C-alpha positions in Angstrom: 99.8 85.7 90.1 97.2 88.2 91.4 94.5 89.2 89.0 95.2 92.9 89.4 95.0 95.6 86.6 98.6 95.1 85.5 98.0 91.4 84.9 95.1 92.0 82.4 95.2 93.6 79.0 93.4 96.9 78.7 90.9 98.2 76.2 90.3 101.9 75.7 86.8 102.4 74.4 85.5 105.8 73.3 81.8 106.7 73.2 81.4 104.3 76.1 78.0 105.7 77.2 76.2 105.0 74.0 74.4 101.8 73.0 77.2 100.3 71.1 79.7 101.7 73.6 78.0 100.0 76.5 77.9 96.7 74.6 81.6 97.1 73.8 82.5 97.7 77.4 80.5 94.7 78.6 82.0 92.4 75.9 85.6 93.3 76.6 85.1 93.2 80.4 83.5 89.7 80.1 86.5 88.6 78.1 88.9 89.6 80.9 90.0 93.1 79.7 90.5 96.0 82.0 88.0 98.4 80.4 88.9 102.1 80.2 85.6 103.7 79.3 85.8 107.2 77.7 83.0 109.5 77.0 82.5 113.3 77.0 81.4 113.3 80.6 82.2 111.1 83.6 79.8 108.2 84.2 79.1 108.1 87.9 77.6 104.7 87.9 80.1 103.1 85.5 81.8 99.9 86.7 84.7 100.6 84.5 87.7 102.8 84.8 86.4 106.2 83.7 88.4 108.5 81.4 86.2 111.5 80.4 87.5 113.0 77.1 86.3 115.8 74.8 87.4 114.3 71.4 86.3 117.4 69.5 88.9 119.5 71.5 91.7 116.9 71.1 93.0 117.8 67.7 95.5 120.6 67.8 95.6 120.9 71.6 99.1 119.6 72.6 98.4 120.3 76.3 95.2 118.3 76.2 96.9 115.4 74.4 99.6 115.2 77.0 97.0 115.3 79.8 95.2 112.5 78.1 98.4 110.4 78.1 99.0 111.2 81.8 95.4 110.2 82.8 95.5 107.1 80.6 98.8 105.9 82.1 97.4 106.4 85.6 94.3 104.4 84.6 96.4 101.6 83.0 98.6 101.3 86.2 101.1 99.1 84.3 98.6 97.1 82.3 99.3 96.6 78.6 97.1 98.6 76.2 95.9 95.8 73.9 93.3 97.7 71.9 91.8 101.2 71.3 88.2 101.1 70.0 87.2 104.3 68.4 83.5 104.2 68.8 82.6 107.8 69.6 80.8 109.6 66.8 78.9 112.7 66.0 75.9 112.5 63.7 74.4 115.9 62.7 71.8 115.5 60.0 71.0 117.9 57.2 71.1 118.3 53.4 73.6 120.6 51.8 71.8 123.9 52.3 71.5 123.1 56.0 75.1 122.0 56.6 76.7 124.5 58.9 80.5 124.9 58.8 80.9 124.3 62.5 78.8 121.2 62.5 80.8 119.7 59.6 84.1 120.6 61.4 82.9 119.0 64.7 81.8 115.9 62.9 85.2 115.5 61.2 87.0 116.3 64.4 85.3 113.6 66.5 84.8 111.0 63.8 88.1 111.2 61.9 90.6 113.6 63.4 90.4 112.3 67.0 91.0 108.6 65.9 94.1 109.8 64.0 95.4 111.7 67.1 94.7 108.8 69.4 96.5 106.4 67.1 99.6 108.7 67.2 99.5 109.2 70.9 98.9 105.5 71.8 101.2 104.0 69.2 104.1 103.2 71.6 101.7 101.6 74.1 99.8 99.6 71.5 103.0 98.5 69.8 104.5 97.3 73.0 101.4 95.2 73.7 101.2 93.9 70.1 97.8 95.5 70.0 95.4 96.9 67.5 93.0 99.7 66.7 89.4 98.9 65.9 87.3 101.8 64.4 83.6 101.7 64.4 82.5 103.0 61.1 79.2 102.8 59.2 77.6 101.6 56.0 77.4 105.3 55.2 81.0 105.1 54.3 80.0 103.7 50.9 76.2 103.9 50.6 74.3 106.8 52.0 71.0 108.8 51.7 69.9 112.4 51.7 70.7 114.4 54.8 73.8 112.5 55.8 76.4 114.8 54.1 78.6 115.4 57.1 78.3 112.0 58.7 78.7 110.0 55.5 81.8 112.0 54.5 83.4 111.4 57.9 82.7 107.7 57.8 84.2 107.4 54.3 87.2 109.3 55.6 87.4 106.9 58.6 87.6 103.9 56.3 90.4 105.7 54.3 92.2 106.5 57.6 91.9 102.8 58.6 93.4 101.6 55.4 96.2 104.2 55.4 97.2 103.5 59.0 97.2 99.7 58.4 99.7 100.2 55.5 101.7 102.9 57.4 102.0 100.9 60.6 102.4 97.5 59.0 103.3 94.8 61.6 103.5 97.4 64.4 99.8 97.8 65.1 96.9 96.3 63.2 94.0 98.7 62.2 90.6 97.6 61.1 87.1 99.2 60.8 83.6 97.7 61.3 80.9 99.2 59.2 77.4 98.3 60.5 74.0 99.2 59.0 71.2 99.9 61.5 71.9 98.9 65.1 69.1 98.5 67.7 70.5 101.0 70.2 68.2 102.8 72.6 68.6 106.0 70.5 67.4 104.3 67.4 64.5 102.7 69.2 63.5 106.1 70.7 63.5 107.6 67.2 60.8 105.1 66.2 58.8 105.2 69.5 55.8 106.7 67.7 56.3 104.7 64.5 56.6 101.0 65.3 55.6 100.1 61.7 58.5 102.2 60.4 60.9 100.3 62.7 59.6 97.0 61.3 59.9 98.4 57.8 63.5 99.3 58.4 64.2 95.9 59.7 62.6 94.3 56.7 64.8 96.3 54.3 67.7 94.2 55.6 67.7 90.8 53.7 68.4 89.0 57.0 65.0 90.5 58.2 66.2 92.4 61.3 68.3 95.1 62.7 71.7 94.3 64.3 72.1 94.1 68.1 74.8 96.2 69.7 76.4 93.0 71.2 77.0 91.7 67.7 79.1 94.7 66.8 80.9 94.3 70.1 81.7 90.7 69.5 83.2 91.5 66.1 85.4 94.2 67.7 86.5 91.7 70.4 87.5 89.2 67.7 89.4 91.8 65.7 91.3 92.7 68.8 92.2 89.1 69.5 95.2 87.1 68.4 92.9 85.0 66.3 92.7 88.0 64.0 96.4 88.5 63.8 96.4 88.4 59.9 93.5 90.9 59.6 94.6 94.5 59.1 93.3 97.2 56.8 89.9 95.5 56.6 86.5 97.1 56.4 84.2 94.6 57.9 80.7 94.8 56.5 78.0 94.1 59.1 75.0 95.3 57.1 72.7 92.3 57.1 72.7 92.3 53.3 71.3 95.7 52.9 74.5 97.0 51.4 74.2 94.7 48.4 70.4 94.9 47.9 68.8 96.8 45.0 65.6 98.8 45.9 64.2 99.1 42.4 60.5 100.1 42.2 59.7 96.9 40.2 
């Protein structure tokens, strides 16, 4: 049998241009998936099938939703859609007096509402492939810090959505969420470019003594999408290097 697109399972990965997104695309491609990489803008140098998508505009726009399905089906070209990885996220920082309505709405639209819409749109295709949904959440779903009001709220809602969909869909489509702590993306490293000591301090806060690599998150997503994880649904997978269970008392 020819190794064409229709002979391989497909993975739709949102936020594909980011650090974790790139690692997800590489991991799934190396595992033999046809990768459909989605981001806000087209990626001219991407080796994957490109599906530009404005997730903030997706909720409430029926015409856009149908257009997404048409473009996705063209990209699939008969391949089974085995997994949708909702990795795209908006992180707009600010404590309560600084939280603007439009920023909060955009955060929720991209981080929570869009995964809900995609789950509904893709349900027939995922169910036909006995597939699953993997959401990329955050430790902020259950442990946060000042300035993360919008982001932490959205990630807590994403965990709730994961659990509710897992129960609602039952054996039709499995749904899980990965909740990492700090991940060594280019964006994170750039934020510490002038503060290498701060970066090392952040790493040391994690009991394992380091920050996660994007490929580690990607490998967990690949496992959750595999048949080896067929009994895992509704799970929130902690990938926090121990920081989520560590006390930071002054003594």
